[in-house]
C-alpha positions in Angstrom: 70.3 -33.6 -176.9 67.9 -31.3 -174.7 67.6 -34.0 -172.2 71.5 -34.4 -172.1 72.0 -30.5 -171.6 69.2 -30.5 -169.0 70.2 -33.4 -166.8 73.6 -31.9 -166.3 72.0 -28.5 -165.7 69.9 -30.1 -162.9 73.1 -31.4 -161.4 74.7 -27.9 -161.2 71.3 -26.5 -160.0 71.1 -29.0 -157.2 74.5 -28.2 -156.4 74.3 -24.5 -156.5 70.7 -24.5 -155.0 72.2 -26.4 -151.8 75.5 -24.6 -151.8 75.0 -20.9 -153.0 72.8 -19.7 -150.5 76.1 -18.8 -149.0 75.6 -16.0 -146.6 72.7 -17.7 -145.0 72.0 -21.2 -146.4 68.9 -22.0 -144.1 67.5 -18.7 -145.3 67.8 -19.0 -149.0 64.6 -18.9 -151.2 63.2 -22.3 -150.8 60.9 -21.9 -153.9 64.0 -21.6 -156.1 64.7 -25.4 -155.9 61.3 -26.2 -157.7 62.0 -23.7 -160.4 63.4 -24.6 -163.9 67.1 -24.2 -164.5 68.2 -21.9 -167.5 71.8 -22.1 -168.5 73.2 -19.9 -171.5 76.9 -20.4 -172.5 78.8 -20.1 -175.8 79.3 -23.7 -175.9 78.6 -26.9 -173.9 80.3 -30.3 -173.8 78.2 -33.4 -172.2 79.6 -36.7 -171.5 76.5 -38.5 -170.2 78.7 -41.7 -169.5 81.0 -40.0 -167.3 78.1 -37.6 -166.0 80.1 -34.6 -166.8 79.0 -31.3 -168.3 81.3 -28.4 -169.1 79.6 -25.0 -170.0 82.2 -22.3 -171.4 82.0 -18.8 -172.4 79.9 -16.0 -170.7 78.0 -18.5 -168.8 74.8 -17.5 -167.0 73.0 -20.0 -164.8 69.6 -19.0 -163.2 66.9 -20.8 -161.1 64.2 -18.6 -159.7 66.0 -15.9 -157.9 69.3 -17.5 -157.9 71.9 -16.2 -160.7 75.5 -17.3 -161.5 77.7 -15.9 -163.9 81.3 -17.4 -164.6 83.6 -17.9 -167.7 83.4 -21.7 -167.2 81.4 -24.2 -165.1 82.1 -28.0 -164.8 79.4 -30.2 -163.2 80.1 -33.8 -162.3 77.9 -36.4 -160.6 79.2 -39.5 -158.9 77.6 -42.9 -158.9 75.6 -42.1 -155.9 74.2 -39.0 -157.2 76.3 -36.5 -155.4 77.0 -33.3 -157.4 80.2 -31.6 -157.7 80.6 -28.1 -159.3 83.5 -25.9 -160.2 82.8 -22.3 -161.5 85.8 -20.3 -162.7 86.2 -16.8 -164.1 87.9 -13.3 -163.7 85.2 -13.0 -161.1 82.3 -15.7 -160.6 79.4 -13.9 -159.2 76.2 -15.3 -157.6 73.3 -13.8 -156.1 70.0 -15.2 -154.4 67.2 -13.9 -152.6 66.8 -14.6 -148.8 63.7 -16.3 -147.8 60.9 -13.8 -146.5 63.3 -11.1 -146.8 63.7 -8.1 -149.3 67.4 -8.9 -149.3 69.9 -10.9 -151.4 73.0 -13.0 -150.5 75.8 -12.2 -153.0 79.2 -13.8 -153.6 82.3 -13.1 -155.7 85.5 -15.1 -156.2 87.8 -16.3 -158.8 86.7 -19.9 -158.3 83.7 -21.4 -156.5 83.7 -25.1 -155.8 80.7 -27.2 -154.4 81.2 -30.6 -153.0 77.7 -32.3 -152.8 78.9 -35.4 -151.0 80.6 -33.3 -148.1 78.1 -30.4 -148.5 81.0 -27.9 -148.6 81.6 -24.9 -150.6 85.0 -23.0 -151.3 85.3 -19.6 -152.8 89.0 -19.1 -153.7 90.8 -15.9 -154.9 89.5 -12.5 -154.1 86.5 -14.1 -152.3 83.6 -12.0 -150.9 80.3 -12.9 -149.3 77.7 -10.2 -148.7 74.4 -10.0 -147.2 72.6 -6.9 -146.8 75.2 -4.6 -145.0 77.3 -7.4 -143.8 80.4 -8.4 -145.7 83.3 -11.0 -145.4 86.4 -10.8 -147.6 89.4 -12.8 -147.9 91.4 -15.0 -150.3 89.7 -18.2 -149.2 86.2 -18.6 -147.8 84.8 -22.1 -147.0 81.7 -23.0 -145.8 80.5 -26.6 -144.3 76.7 -27.0 -144.7 76.5 -29.8 -142.4 78.0 -27.9 -139.6 77.0 -24.2 -140.9 80.6 -23.4 -140.2 82.4 -20.6 -141.8 86.0 -20.0 -142.2 87.9 -17.2 -144.0 91.7 -16.9 -144.6 93.6 -13.7 -145.7 96.5 -15.3 -147.4 96.7 -18.9 -149.2 99.7 -20.9 -150.7 102.0 -18.7 -149.0 100.8 -15.3 -150.3 100.1 -12.7 -147.7 96.6 -11.3 -147.1 94.1 -10.5 -144.7 90.4 -11.1 -143.9 87.9 -8.4 -143.5 84.6 -8.5 -141.9 81.9 -6.0 -141.6 79.1 -7.1 -138.9 76.2 -5.1 -138.1 75.0 -5.0 -134.5 71.6 -6.8 -133.8 68.8 -4.3 -133.5 67.4 -4.3 -129.9 63.8 -3.4 -130.2 62.2 -1.8 -127.1 65.4 -0.7 -125.6 66.6 3.0 -125.6 
């Protein structure tokens, strides 16, 4: 039974480790990928034949400096080994330390989806990404890991909304 629970946990950890260094994927703490995954939830259902695991009830996933909380997390793996994760809740939250820096990347959304095959991440509903003093908000924030392209939308599905971004100026050392 432990093996069945750990294996889906590894699928999710792989998906999240790849996808949740959101604010700066290339800068996420690299050592986290080699750390054990700990998942706590009120319940877990595992279908090893279909390679699906569903964790429900105050789910807390951690791996090294990465932590994710959600009401429900579903993880799937396709026949080729690609991972797909879907975390939902009143506010899904993640936090991960950035490589070689004393700061963290943080994110919030009603839903976070990760597609390991396409290396894409979507934060939907009250979405927010934060790194240090920089902050991006919208109803939909998507990230393409292959191209390192971000996109934010204020309104989705016909609902009105706006995007808000706070971008700090780069420091100019040696200049007055």
